[in-house]
N, C-alpha and C positions, 0 to 999 in steps of 0.2 A: 223512344225506345220501348219495346214491349218486354214482357217478363221473360220470354224464351231467349231473346237476344241477350238480356242481362244475365241470365243463368249460364249462357255459354261463355260470357266474359269472366264472371266470378266463379271460379272452380270450387274453392273451399276456403274456410278460414285456416290460417297458419298458426298453430298453437305450440308455444314453447314457454319456458319460464320468463324469457326476456319479453315476449309479447304480452304476457300477463302484466308485467311491470309497466309496459307502455300504455296499457288500457288505464291503469290507475294513476300514473304520474303525468302522462303526456296527452291523454285523450285520443290515442291512436289505436287502430285495429289493423292487423296484418292479414292479407288474403293472398292465396295463390290464384293467379289470373292467367288467362289465355296469353300465349307468347306474343301474339301480334297486337294485343290491346294497347291503345294509347291512353295517356293520363286522362284526357277529357272523357273518353269512353268509359273508363273505370269509374270515374266520379259519377257519371250519369247512370251507370249500372247499379251502383250502391244506392243512389237516390231512388231509383226505380224499385229495387228489391226491398229496401228497408225504410224508406220514407224519412231519411235523415239527411240534413244538409251537410255536404262535404266542404271543408275549408281548403285542404291541400292533399295532393297525392304524390308520393315518392315511389319510384320503382327500382327494382334490382333484379338481376338474373342470378339464379341459384341452381344447385343441382336438382332441386325439386321442381323447377320451372321458374316462371316470372313471378316475383313477389311484389305486391303493392302495399305500401303503408299509407293508410287513409286516416287523416286527422279530422276530428269532428269539433263542433263548437265548444262543448264542455265535457268534462270528465263524466258527469252524470249521464249524458247522452251516449257516450262511448261505453260506459259500464252497462247501461240498460240494453244496448244493442248486443254487446258481448254475451250477456245473459240470455237474450232472446235467441241467438244463434248457437248457444250451447258451449261457449268458450269458458264461462265461469261456472 
């Protein structure tokens, strides 16, 4: 997957108080993604854009679009990535 395809899949980070807590407590970051994106595509897009290994992806449909909750190996990696993308 190239960067253009990955940027079409990952629309933007989803930032709320609950997602801040998820970064610190569960090593998870939440993104708004393209509606037709599948879990393996989301994991590959995150790996392509941010060079971090993804352990698990959960998805949910919301009024804002499709939301993907991505779990990383450690809280440090999730915190560093959240800082890098401007969440923290």
